[in-house]
N, C-alpha and C positions, 0 to 999 in steps of 0.2 A: 119152171125148168124141169126137164125130164130126168129120170134117174140116171140114164146113160150120160146126159150132159153133166150132171153133178160129178159122176165118176171121171169124165174127161177133164173137168176143171181141177179136181183133186190131183189127178195124175200129172197134169200140166204144171201146176204149182209145185208139187212134190219133186218133179224132175228138175226144175230150176233150183229149188232149195237144196237138192242133193249136190248139185255143182258147187253151191256156196259152202256146204258142209265139207266136201272134199277139199276145197281150197283152204278152209279153216284149219285143216289138219297140218298144213304147212305154216300157216300164219300164226296161229295161237302160241306155239312154243317160242317163236322168234321175237314176238313183241317185247316181252320183258327182258330179253337177253340182247340179241344182236341189234334189233331195230332201235332199242332204247339208246344205244351208243352212237347212232348216226348223227351227223350234223344235219339239221333240218332247216328248211326255209321258213321265213316268217309266217307264211300262209298255211302251215301244216295244222290240220284240225287235231283236236284231242283224240287220243286212241279210242276212247269209248264210242265215238260217233260212227266208226267204220262198220261195226256189226249191225246196228239198226238200219243204216243206209243200205247196206248190201241185202239184208233180209227184205227190206221194202222194195228194192229194185228187182230182186228175184221173184217177188210176188207179182209185180207189174209184168215182168217177162212171162210168168206163168199164165196170167190172164190173157196176155197177147197171144200166147201159144194156143190157149183154149179157143179164142175167137177164130184163129186160123184153122184149128182142128175141126171146128164146126163147118168149115167150108172145104172139107177134104175132097169134094168133087171138082174143085177148081184146078185147072191145069198146072198152076204154080205151087200147089200144096206141097208136093214132095221136095221141090227145090227149097222152099222156105223151111221145111223141117231140117234139111241139110244145113242151111245157114244158122238156124237156131242151135243145132248140135255143134257146129264149128265155134260159135261164139261162147257156148258153155265150156267147150274144151279149152279155148284160149283163156277163159276166166280161171279155170283150174290151173292151167299151165303158168299163168302169171304169178299166182301164189307160190307155185313150185319153184319158179325161176327166181323171183324177187326174194321171197322169204326162205324157201327151202334150200336153194343154192346160194342164198345171200348175194345175189348178183343184180344190182340196179340196172346194169347194162342189158342183161338178158331180159329182165323185166320190161325195160323200155322197148326192146325189139318186139316182145310179145304184146305189149299194150297197144302198140301201133297196129299190129295185125288184128287185135281184138276190136279196135276202133273201126277199122275197115269192115270187119265182119258184121259189126252192129249196123253200120251205114248200109251195107248191102241187104241186111235183114229188114231194116226199116223200108228201104226202097221197094223191095218185093212185097212186103206186108201191105204197104199203101195201095198196091194194085188189087188186093183182095178186100182189105178193110182199113179205112183210114184210122179207125179207133185202135186196131191192132198195131199199126205203125206209130201212132201218137203215144201209146203206152210205153214204147221203147225209147222215146226221147229223153226221159229223165236218166236212163242208163247211159245214153250217148253223152249227155251233159256231165254226168259224174265221171265217166271214163275219160272224158276230155280233161277234167280237173285232175284226175288221178294220173294222167299222162304227164301233165305239167309238174305235178308233185314228184313223180318218178324221175323225170328229167332233172329236176332240181336236186334230188337226192343223189343222183348219179354224179352230177357236176360237183356238188359239195363234198362228196366222199370218195373221189378218185384217188 
């Protein structure tokens, strides 16, 4: 791998991890306080699992972004960058809505938009690199689970 590619890989992963870090600024203070008091469905995972899962997902997203970046000559490159940015913004906004504003309803609205953004990102990535698209599937699966959890939390705590 060329030095330039290593730098692109680092920037891609760091950009995605930055979104996770920004989201954690809303999440971390609310876990032991507000979130702890919520009625939770039976399928709620333990709190400690969310951090490692999101870190892993953001790494996979960063690798996917790197693969796409290496194909910046492709006509869809800029569009895919926009979709990546949109899904990173929705990730941050979900934490802000759900944990920061303590609103499972706003979190639910956001996570549906996030799910759509991930789907569109995958669809466009697959046209450039199937590997880049496949690397985003774990994120789609986790966000689908998170949406079900978010919906349940909204129902149980209205």
